[in-house]
PyMOL CGO cylinders between C-alpha atoms (Angstrom):
from pymol import cmd
from pymol.cgo import CYLINDER

trace = [
    CYLINDER, -61.76, -30.02, -32.68, -60.91, -33.28, -31.07, 0.3, 1, 1, 1, 1, 1, 1,
    CYLINDER, -60.91, -33.28, -31.07, -58.94, -33.59, -27.90, 0.3, 1, 1, 1, 1, 1, 1,
    CYLINDER, -58.94, -33.59, -27.90, -57.43, -36.93, -27.19, 0.3, 1, 1, 1, 1, 1, 1,
    CYLINDER, -57.43, -36.93, -27.19, -57.74, -38.56, -23.87, 0.3, 1, 1, 1, 1, 1, 1,
    CYLINDER, -57.74, -38.56, -23.87, -54.00, -39.10, -23.77, 0.3, 1, 1, 1, 1, 1, 1,
    CYLINDER, -54.00, -39.10, -23.77, -53.42, -35.35, -23.93, 0.3, 1, 1, 1, 1, 1, 1,
    CYLINDER, -53.42, -35.35, -23.93, -55.90, -34.66, -20.98, 0.3, 1, 1, 1, 1, 1, 1,
    CYLINDER, -55.90, -34.66, -20.98, -54.79, -37.60, -18.75, 0.3, 1, 1, 1, 1, 1, 1,
    CYLINDER, -54.79, -37.60, -18.75, -51.58, -36.27, -17.31, 0.3, 1, 1, 1, 1, 1, 1,
    CYLINDER, -51.58, -36.27, -17.31, -53.19, -32.95, -16.30, 0.3, 1, 1, 1, 1, 1, 1,
    CYLINDER, -53.19, -32.95, -16.30, -56.05, -34.79, -14.71, 0.3, 1, 1, 1, 1, 1, 1,
    CYLINDER, -56.05, -34.79, -14.71, -53.73, -37.08, -12.75, 0.3, 1, 1, 1, 1, 1, 1,
    CYLINDER, -53.73, -37.08, -12.75, -51.88, -34.02, -11.35, 0.3, 1, 1, 1, 1, 1, 1,
    CYLINDER, -51.88, -34.02, -11.35, -55.14, -32.36, -10.22, 0.3, 1, 1, 1, 1, 1, 1,
    CYLINDER, -55.14, -32.36, -10.22, -56.36, -35.52, -8.64, 0.3, 1, 1, 1, 1, 1, 1,
    CYLINDER, -56.36, -35.52, -8.64, -53.07, -36.12, -6.79, 0.3, 1, 1, 1, 1, 1, 1,
    CYLINDER, -53.07, -36.12, -6.79, -53.20, -32.54, -5.38, 0.3, 1, 1, 1, 1, 1, 1,
    CYLINDER, -53.20, -32.54, -5.38, -56.74, -32.93, -4.21, 0.3, 1, 1, 1, 1, 1, 1,
    CYLINDER, -56.74, -32.93, -4.21, -55.96, -36.34, -2.78, 0.3, 1, 1, 1, 1, 1, 1,
    CYLINDER, -55.96, -36.34, -2.78, -52.98, -34.95, -0.85, 0.3, 1, 1, 1, 1, 1, 1,
    CYLINDER, -52.98, -34.95, -0.85, -55.12, -32.57, 1.05, 0.3, 1, 1, 1, 1, 1, 1,
    CYLINDER, -55.12, -32.57, 1.05, -57.81, -35.18, 1.90, 0.3, 1, 1, 1, 1, 1, 1,
    CYLINDER, -57.81, -35.18, 1.90, -55.09, -37.67, 2.86, 0.3, 1, 1, 1, 1, 1, 1,
    CYLINDER, -55.09, -37.67, 2.86, -53.62, -35.19, 5.36, 0.3, 1, 1, 1, 1, 1, 1,
    CYLINDER, -53.62, -35.19, 5.36, -57.00, -34.94, 7.07, 0.3, 1, 1, 1, 1, 1, 1,
    CYLINDER, -57.00, -34.94, 7.07, -57.65, -38.65, 6.83, 0.3, 1, 1, 1, 1, 1, 1,
    CYLINDER, -57.65, -38.65, 6.83, -54.38, -39.51, 8.55, 0.3, 1, 1, 1, 1, 1, 1,
    CYLINDER, -54.38, -39.51, 8.55, -54.43, -36.60, 11.11, 0.3, 1, 1, 1, 1, 1, 1,
    CYLINDER, -54.43, -36.60, 11.11, -55.84, -37.11, 14.60, 0.3, 1, 1, 1, 1, 1, 1,
    CYLINDER, -55.84, -37.11, 14.60, -56.55, -33.76, 16.24, 0.3, 1, 1, 1, 1, 1, 1,
    CYLINDER, -56.55, -33.76, 16.24, -56.40, -33.62, 20.15, 0.3, 1, 1, 1, 1, 1, 1,
    CYLINDER, -56.40, -33.62, 20.15, -58.58, -30.73, 21.25, 0.3, 1, 1, 1, 1, 1, 1,
    CYLINDER, -58.58, -30.73, 21.25, -58.31, -29.36, 24.83, 0.3, 1, 1, 1, 1, 1, 1,
    CYLINDER, -58.31, -29.36, 24.83, -61.33, -27.30, 25.74, 0.3, 1, 1, 1, 1, 1, 1,
    CYLINDER, -61.33, -27.30, 25.74, -63.87, -26.55, 28.49, 0.3, 1, 1, 1, 1, 1, 1,
    CYLINDER, -63.87, -26.55, 28.49, -66.62, -29.05, 28.87, 0.3, 1, 1, 1, 1, 1, 1,
    CYLINDER, -66.62, -29.05, 28.87, -69.29, -26.25, 28.78, 0.3, 1, 1, 1, 1, 1, 1,
    CYLINDER, -69.29, -26.25, 28.78, -68.00, -24.45, 25.72, 0.3, 1, 1, 1, 1, 1, 1,
    CYLINDER, -68.00, -24.45, 25.72, -70.55, -24.80, 22.80, 0.3, 1, 1, 1, 1, 1, 1,
    CYLINDER, -70.55, -24.80, 22.80, -68.60, -22.97, 20.26, 0.3, 1, 1, 1, 1, 1, 1,
    CYLINDER, -68.60, -22.97, 20.26, -65.71, -25.42, 20.86, 0.3, 1, 1, 1, 1, 1, 1,
    CYLINDER, -65.71, -25.42, 20.86, -68.00, -28.32, 20.14, 0.3, 1, 1, 1, 1, 1, 1,
    CYLINDER, -68.00, -28.32, 20.14, -69.06, -26.63, 16.88, 0.3, 1, 1, 1, 1, 1, 1,
    CYLINDER, -69.06, -26.63, 16.88, -65.45, -26.29, 15.87, 0.3, 1, 1, 1, 1, 1, 1,
    CYLINDER, -65.45, -26.29, 15.87, -64.90, -29.96, 16.56, 0.3, 1, 1, 1, 1, 1, 1,
    CYLINDER, -64.90, -29.96, 16.56, -67.87, -30.76, 14.26, 0.3, 1, 1, 1, 1, 1, 1,
    CYLINDER, -67.87, -30.76, 14.26, -66.23, -28.46, 11.58, 0.3, 1, 1, 1, 1, 1, 1,
    CYLINDER, -66.23, -28.46, 11.58, -63.07, -30.39, 11.84, 0.3, 1, 1, 1, 1, 1, 1,
    CYLINDER, -63.07, -30.39, 11.84, -64.84, -33.78, 11.56, 0.3, 1, 1, 1, 1, 1, 1,
    CYLINDER, -64.84, -33.78, 11.56, -66.82, -32.48, 8.60, 0.3, 1, 1, 1, 1, 1, 1,
    CYLINDER, -66.82, -32.48, 8.60, -63.45, -31.82, 6.87, 0.3, 1, 1, 1, 1, 1, 1,
    CYLINDER, -63.45, -31.82, 6.87, -62.16, -35.39, 7.49, 0.3, 1, 1, 1, 1, 1, 1,
    CYLINDER, -62.16, -35.39, 7.49, -60.24, -35.12, 10.62, 0.3, 1, 1, 1, 1, 1, 1,
    CYLINDER, -60.24, -35.12, 10.62, -60.45, -37.62, 13.44, 0.3, 1, 1, 1, 1, 1, 1,
    CYLINDER, -60.45, -37.62, 13.44, -60.95, -35.50, 16.61, 0.3, 1, 1, 1, 1, 1, 1,
    CYLINDER, -60.95, -35.50, 16.61, -60.35, -36.50, 20.32, 0.3, 1, 1, 1, 1, 1, 1,
    CYLINDER, -60.35, -36.50, 20.32, -61.61, -34.07, 22.82, 0.3, 1, 1, 1, 1, 1, 1,
    CYLINDER, -61.61, -34.07, 22.82, -60.15, -33.44, 26.29, 0.3, 1, 1, 1, 1, 1, 1,
    CYLINDER, -60.15, -33.44, 26.29, -62.57, -31.49, 28.46, 0.3, 1, 1, 1, 1, 1, 1,
    CYLINDER, -62.57, -31.49, 28.46, -59.89, -30.14, 30.91, 0.3, 1, 1, 1, 1, 1, 1,
    CYLINDER, -59.89, -30.14, 30.91, -59.50, -26.62, 29.71, 0.3, 1, 1, 1, 1, 1, 1,
    CYLINDER, -59.50, -26.62, 29.71, -56.67, -25.28, 27.50, 0.3, 1, 1, 1, 1, 1, 1,
    CYLINDER, -56.67, -25.28, 27.50, -54.50, -23.00, 29.49, 0.3, 1, 1, 1, 1, 1, 1,
    CYLINDER, -54.50, -23.00, 29.49, -51.94, -25.66, 30.47, 0.3, 1, 1, 1, 1, 1, 1,
    CYLINDER, -51.94, -25.66, 30.47, -51.58, -27.12, 27.04, 0.3, 1, 1, 1, 1, 1, 1,
    CYLINDER, -51.58, -27.12, 27.04, -51.38, -23.59, 25.43, 0.3, 1, 1, 1, 1, 1, 1,
    CYLINDER, -51.38, -23.59, 25.43, -48.55, -22.77, 27.69, 0.3, 1, 1, 1, 1, 1, 1,
    CYLINDER, -48.55, -22.77, 27.69, -46.83, -26.11, 27.15, 0.3, 1, 1, 1, 1, 1, 1,
    CYLINDER, -46.83, -26.11, 27.15, -47.18, -25.69, 23.43, 0.3, 1, 1, 1, 1, 1, 1,
    CYLINDER, -47.18, -25.69, 23.43, -45.41, -22.38, 23.53, 0.3, 1, 1, 1, 1, 1, 1,
    CYLINDER, -45.41, -22.38, 23.53, -48.53, -20.22, 22.56, 0.3, 1, 1, 1, 1, 1, 1,
    CYLINDER, -48.53, -20.22, 22.56, -48.45, -16.69, 24.15, 0.3, 1, 1, 1, 1, 1, 1,
    CYLINDER, -48.45, -16.69, 24.15, -51.57, -15.49, 25.99, 0.3, 1, 1, 1, 1, 1, 1,
    CYLINDER, -51.57, -15.49, 25.99, -51.90, -12.64, 23.44, 0.3, 1, 1, 1, 1, 1, 1,
    CYLINDER, -51.90, -12.64, 23.44, -52.63, -15.44, 20.80, 0.3, 1, 1, 1, 1, 1, 1,
    CYLINDER, -52.63, -15.44, 20.80, -55.09, -17.20, 23.16, 0.3, 1, 1, 1, 1, 1, 1,
    CYLINDER, -55.09, -17.20, 23.16, -58.67, -18.42, 22.59, 0.3, 1, 1, 1, 1, 1, 1,
    CYLINDER, -58.67, -18.42, 22.59, -61.13, -20.86, 24.06, 0.3, 1, 1, 1, 1, 1, 1,
    CYLINDER, -61.13, -20.86, 24.06, -59.52, -24.09, 22.82, 0.3, 1, 1, 1, 1, 1, 1,
    CYLINDER, -59.52, -24.09, 22.82, -56.19, -25.54, 21.88, 0.3, 1, 1, 1, 1, 1, 1,
    CYLINDER, -56.19, -25.54, 21.88, -55.58, -28.46, 19.42, 0.3, 1, 1, 1, 1, 1, 1,
    CYLINDER, -55.58, -28.46, 19.42, -52.55, -30.48, 18.63, 0.3, 1, 1, 1, 1, 1, 1,
    CYLINDER, -52.55, -30.48, 18.63, -52.11, -32.10, 15.26, 0.3, 1, 1, 1, 1, 1, 1,
    CYLINDER, -52.11, -32.10, 15.26, -49.08, -33.63, 13.64, 0.3, 1, 1, 1, 1, 1, 1,
    CYLINDER, -49.08, -33.63, 13.64, -46.68, -31.75, 15.80, 0.3, 1, 1, 1, 1, 1, 1,
    CYLINDER, -46.68, -31.75, 15.80, -48.49, -28.38, 15.42, 0.3, 1, 1, 1, 1, 1, 1,
    CYLINDER, -48.49, -28.38, 15.42, -50.55, -26.34, 17.87, 0.3, 1, 1, 1, 1, 1, 1,
    CYLINDER, -50.55, -26.34, 17.87, -53.78, -24.83, 16.61, 0.3, 1, 1, 1, 1, 1, 1,
    CYLINDER, -53.78, -24.83, 16.61, -55.22, -22.03, 18.91, 0.3, 1, 1, 1, 1, 1, 1,
    CYLINDER, -55.22, -22.03, 18.91, -58.85, -21.03, 18.40, 0.3, 1, 1, 1, 1, 1, 1,
    CYLINDER, -58.85, -21.03, 18.40, -61.35, -21.15, 15.66, 0.3, 1, 1, 1, 1, 1, 1,
    CYLINDER, -61.35, -21.15, 15.66, -58.86, -21.80, 12.78, 0.3, 1, 1, 1, 1, 1, 1,
    CYLINDER, -58.86, -21.80, 12.78, -60.68, -22.98, 9.59, 0.3, 1, 1, 1, 1, 1, 1,
    CYLINDER, -60.68, -22.98, 9.59, -59.96, -26.61, 8.60, 0.3, 1, 1, 1, 1, 1, 1,
    CYLINDER, -59.96, -26.61, 8.60, -58.67, -25.57, 5.05, 0.3, 1, 1, 1, 1, 1, 1,
    CYLINDER, -58.67, -25.57, 5.05, -55.93, -23.53, 6.71, 0.3, 1, 1, 1, 1, 1, 1,
    CYLINDER, -55.93, -23.53, 6.71, -54.95, -26.39, 8.83, 0.3, 1, 1, 1, 1, 1, 1,
    CYLINDER, -54.95, -26.39, 8.83, -54.92, -28.77, 5.75, 0.3, 1, 1, 1, 1, 1, 1,
    CYLINDER, -54.92, -28.77, 5.75, -52.68, -26.21, 4.11, 0.3, 1, 1, 1, 1, 1, 1,
    CYLINDER, -52.68, -26.21, 4.11, -50.33, -26.14, 7.07, 0.3, 1, 1, 1, 1, 1, 1,
    CYLINDER, -50.33, -26.14, 7.07, -50.05, -29.87, 7.17, 0.3, 1, 1, 1, 1, 1, 1,
    CYLINDER, -50.05, -29.87, 7.17, -49.37, -29.99, 3.36, 0.3, 1, 1, 1, 1, 1, 1,
    CYLINDER, -49.37, -29.99, 3.36, -46.81, -27.21, 3.39, 0.3, 1, 1, 1, 1, 1, 1,
    CYLINDER, -46.81, -27.21, 3.39, -45.12, -28.39, 6.75, 0.3, 1, 1, 1, 1, 1, 1,
    CYLINDER, -45.12, -28.39, 6.75, -43.50, -25.04, 7.57, 0.3, 1, 1, 1, 1, 1, 1,
    CYLINDER, -43.50, -25.04, 7.57, -41.07, -24.73, 10.41, 0.3, 1, 1, 1, 1, 1, 1,
    CYLINDER, -41.07, -24.73, 10.41, -43.54, -23.29, 12.99, 0.3, 1, 1, 1, 1, 1, 1,
    CYLINDER, -43.54, -23.29, 12.99, -45.35, -23.85, 16.27, 0.3, 1, 1, 1, 1, 1, 1,
    CYLINDER, -45.35, -23.85, 16.27, -48.65, -23.62, 14.63, 0.3, 1, 1, 1, 1, 1, 1,
    CYLINDER, -48.65, -23.62, 14.63, -51.67, -21.38, 13.79, 0.3, 1, 1, 1, 1, 1, 1,
    CYLINDER, -51.67, -21.38, 13.79, -53.89, -19.07, 15.81, 0.3, 1, 1, 1, 1, 1, 1,
    CYLINDER, -53.89, -19.07, 15.81, -57.12, -17.19, 15.47, 0.3, 1, 1, 1, 1, 1, 1,
    CYLINDER, -57.12, -17.19, 15.47, -56.96, -15.11, 18.60, 0.3, 1, 1, 1, 1, 1, 1,
    CYLINDER, -56.96, -15.11, 18.60, -59.98, -14.24, 20.63, 0.3, 1, 1, 1, 1, 1, 1,
    CYLINDER, -59.98, -14.24, 20.63, -63.20, -15.55, 19.30, 0.3, 1, 1, 1, 1, 1, 1,
    CYLINDER, -63.20, -15.55, 19.30, -64.21, -13.65, 16.29, 0.3, 1, 1, 1, 1, 1, 1,
    CYLINDER, -64.21, -13.65, 16.29, -67.82, -13.79, 14.97, 0.3, 1, 1, 1, 1, 1, 1,
    CYLINDER, -67.82, -13.79, 14.97, -68.13, -15.85, 11.72, 0.3, 1, 1, 1, 1, 1, 1,
    CYLINDER, -68.13, -15.85, 11.72, -65.18, -18.17, 12.37, 0.3, 1, 1, 1, 1, 1, 1,
    CYLINDER, -65.18, -18.17, 12.37, -65.89, -21.92, 12.28, 0.3, 1, 1, 1, 1, 1, 1,
    CYLINDER, -65.89, -21.92, 12.28, -67.90, -22.68, 15.46, 0.3, 1, 1, 1, 1, 1, 1,
    CYLINDER, -67.90, -22.68, 15.46, -68.77, -19.01, 15.87, 0.3, 1, 1, 1, 1, 1, 1,
    CYLINDER, -68.77, -19.01, 15.87, -71.27, -18.74, 12.92, 0.3, 1, 1, 1, 1, 1, 1,
    CYLINDER, -71.27, -18.74, 12.92, -74.23, -16.50, 13.34, 0.3, 1, 1, 1, 1, 1, 1,
    CYLINDER, -74.23, -16.50, 13.34, -75.82, -13.28, 11.99, 0.3, 1, 1, 1, 1, 1, 1,
    CYLINDER, -75.82, -13.28, 11.99, -72.63, -11.41, 12.48, 0.3, 1, 1, 1, 1, 1, 1,
    CYLINDER, -72.63, -11.41, 12.48, -69.31, -12.11, 10.64, 0.3, 1, 1, 1, 1, 1, 1,
    CYLINDER, -69.31, -12.11, 10.64, -66.16, -10.05, 11.46, 0.3, 1, 1, 1, 1, 1, 1,
    CYLINDER, -66.16, -10.05, 11.46, -63.05, -9.85, 9.51, 0.3, 1, 1, 1, 1, 1, 1,
    CYLINDER, -63.05, -9.85, 9.51, -60.15, -11.91, 11.08, 0.3, 1, 1, 1, 1, 1, 1,
    CYLINDER, -60.15, -11.91, 11.08, -56.71, -13.25, 10.32, 0.3, 1, 1, 1, 1, 1, 1,
    CYLINDER, -56.71, -13.25, 10.32, -55.16, -16.59, 10.78, 0.3, 1, 1, 1, 1, 1, 1,
    CYLINDER, -55.16, -16.59, 10.78, -51.73, -16.06, 12.22, 0.3, 1, 1, 1, 1, 1, 1,
    CYLINDER, -51.73, -16.06, 12.22, -48.59, -18.38, 11.74, 0.3, 1, 1, 1, 1, 1, 1,
    CYLINDER, -48.59, -18.38, 11.74, -46.73, -18.76, 15.04, 0.3, 1, 1, 1, 1, 1, 1,
    CYLINDER, -46.73, -18.76, 15.04, -43.18, -19.27, 14.04, 0.3, 1, 1, 1, 1, 1, 1,
    CYLINDER, -43.18, -19.27, 14.04, -41.45, -19.48, 17.40, 0.3, 1, 1, 1, 1, 1, 1,
    CYLINDER, -41.45, -19.48, 17.40, -42.44, -20.51, 20.93, 0.3, 1, 1, 1, 1, 1, 1,
    CYLINDER, -42.44, -20.51, 20.93, -43.57, -17.61, 23.00, 0.3, 1, 1, 1, 1, 1, 1,
    CYLINDER, -43.57, -17.61, 23.00, -44.06, -15.37, 19.95, 0.3, 1, 1, 1, 1, 1, 1,
    CYLINDER, -44.06, -15.37, 19.95, -46.44, -12.48, 20.67, 0.3, 1, 1, 1, 1, 1, 1,
    CYLINDER, -46.44, -12.48, 20.67, -49.40, -11.50, 18.41, 0.3, 1, 1, 1, 1, 1, 1,
    CYLINDER, -49.40, -11.50, 18.41, -47.58, -8.53, 16.92, 0.3, 1, 1, 1, 1, 1, 1,
    CYLINDER, -47.58, -8.53, 16.92, -44.64, -10.68, 15.83, 0.3, 1, 1, 1, 1, 1, 1,
    CYLINDER, -44.64, -10.68, 15.83, -46.66, -13.35, 14.01, 0.3, 1, 1, 1, 1, 1, 1,
    CYLINDER, -46.66, -13.35, 14.01, -47.16, -13.69, 10.24, 0.3, 1, 1, 1, 1, 1, 1,
    CYLINDER, -47.16, -13.69, 10.24, -50.62, -13.44, 8.65, 0.3, 1, 1, 1, 1, 1, 1,
    CYLINDER, -50.62, -13.44, 8.65, -51.32, -16.85, 7.07, 0.3, 1, 1, 1, 1, 1, 1,
    CYLINDER, -51.32, -16.85, 7.07, -54.67, -16.09, 5.69, 0.3, 1, 1, 1, 1, 1, 1,
    CYLINDER, -54.67, -16.09, 5.69, -57.27, -13.20, 5.84, 0.3, 1, 1, 1, 1, 1, 1,
    CYLINDER, -57.27, -13.20, 5.84, -60.97, -13.49, 6.08, 0.3, 1, 1, 1, 1, 1, 1,
    CYLINDER, -60.97, -13.49, 6.08, -63.01, -10.42, 5.34, 0.3, 1, 1, 1, 1, 1, 1,
    CYLINDER, -63.01, -10.42, 5.34, -66.76, -10.92, 4.69, 0.3, 1, 1, 1, 1, 1, 1,
    CYLINDER, -66.76, -10.92, 4.69, -67.27, -7.22, 4.06, 0.3, 1, 1, 1, 1, 1, 1,
    CYLINDER, -67.27, -7.22, 4.06, -64.67, -7.10, 1.25, 0.3, 1, 1, 1, 1, 1, 1,
    CYLINDER, -64.67, -7.10, 1.25, -66.45, -10.01, -0.36, 0.3, 1, 1, 1, 1, 1, 1,
    CYLINDER, -66.45, -10.01, -0.36, -69.80, -8.25, -0.10, 0.3, 1, 1, 1, 1, 1, 1,
    CYLINDER, -69.80, -8.25, -0.10, -68.51, -4.97, -1.57, 0.3, 1, 1, 1, 1, 1, 1,
    CYLINDER, -68.51, -4.97, -1.57, -66.84, -6.91, -4.43, 0.3, 1, 1, 1, 1, 1, 1,
    CYLINDER, -66.84, -6.91, -4.43, -70.10, -8.66, -5.18, 0.3, 1, 1, 1, 1, 1, 1,
    CYLINDER, -70.10, -8.66, -5.18, -72.17, -5.50, -5.03, 0.3, 1, 1, 1, 1, 1, 1,
    CYLINDER, -72.17, -5.50, -5.03, -69.66, -3.80, -7.33, 0.3, 1, 1, 1, 1, 1, 1,
    CYLINDER, -69.66, -3.80, -7.33, -69.93, -6.72, -9.88, 0.3, 1, 1, 1, 1, 1, 1,
    CYLINDER, -69.93, -6.72, -9.88, -73.79, -6.49, -9.83, 0.3, 1, 1, 1, 1, 1, 1,
    CYLINDER, -73.79, -6.49, -9.83, -74.03, -2.66, -10.03, 0.3, 1, 1, 1, 1, 1, 1,
    CYLINDER, -74.03, -2.66, -10.03, -71.88, -2.36, -13.12, 0.3, 1, 1, 1, 1, 1, 1,
    CYLINDER, -71.88, -2.36, -13.12, -73.77, -2.40, -16.44, 0.3, 1, 1, 1, 1, 1, 1,
    CYLINDER, -73.77, -2.40, -16.44, -72.71, -4.90, -19.01, 0.3, 1, 1, 1, 1, 1, 1,
    CYLINDER, -72.71, -4.90, -19.01, -69.60, -3.52, -20.60, 0.3, 1, 1, 1, 1, 1, 1,
    CYLINDER, -69.60, -3.52, -20.60, -68.40, -4.20, -23.99, 0.3, 1, 1, 1, 1, 1, 1,
    CYLINDER, -68.40, -4.20, -23.99, -65.07, -5.93, -24.28, 0.3, 1, 1, 1, 1, 1, 1,
    CYLINDER, -65.07, -5.93, -24.28, -62.16, -3.66, -24.85, 0.3, 1, 1, 1, 1, 1, 1,
    CYLINDER, -62.16, -3.66, -24.85, -61.41, -4.92, -28.23, 0.3, 1, 1, 1, 1, 1, 1,
    CYLINDER, -61.41, -4.92, -28.23, -64.92, -4.44, -29.59, 0.3, 1, 1, 1, 1, 1, 1,
    CYLINDER, -64.92, -4.44, -29.59, -65.18, -2.10, -32.56, 0.3, 1, 1, 1, 1, 1, 1,
    CYLINDER, -65.18, -2.10, -32.56, -67.12, 1.00, -32.50, 0.3, 1, 1, 1, 1, 1, 1,
    CYLINDER, -67.12, 1.00, -32.50, -68.61, 2.86, -35.51, 0.3, 1, 1, 1, 1, 1, 1,
    CYLINDER, -68.61, 2.86, -35.51, -68.36, 6.61, -35.39, 0.3, 1, 1, 1, 1, 1, 1,
    CYLINDER, -68.36, 6.61, -35.39, -70.44, 8.83, -37.48, 0.3, 1, 1, 1, 1, 1, 1,
    CYLINDER, -70.44, 8.83, -37.48, -69.22, 12.29, -38.60, 0.3, 1, 1, 1, 1, 1, 1,
]
cmd.load_cgo(trace, "trace")
């Protein structure tokens, strides 16, 4: 069976344009990060953002004033606040979620990962806790009023992997079985 390149080319072009859009959003976005000068996890998050193609400028002045000015409620607070393309990013939000936000451009204040959950970018270690990335739609919106933008649950992933490995190889449903009387 021969597949002509002219048949595959349009699909390949669509895939490449979608991938290019995400990396272009990072390449053109400068992230201003407001943090404490002594916070090591903030520095690791900055490295995470740079690893994903963002240009990052740090401001070692703390983040309480910029959080308030950006319209982020204290209940959504964390150790650093970032500003990128008109959005506020509070806490250890993974770069892929920020790329998605910049691509989709929802009407929103920004994203938050409240507190400092173990296992988030910049908070990696032996322990990983489940956490949600929250979409803040309006200024001053409290945690209970936000929308879950993405969920991260390392335990669910482990359980799924264990279940896949513990099941014996099963025959496909449409396999024929010979029965003897």
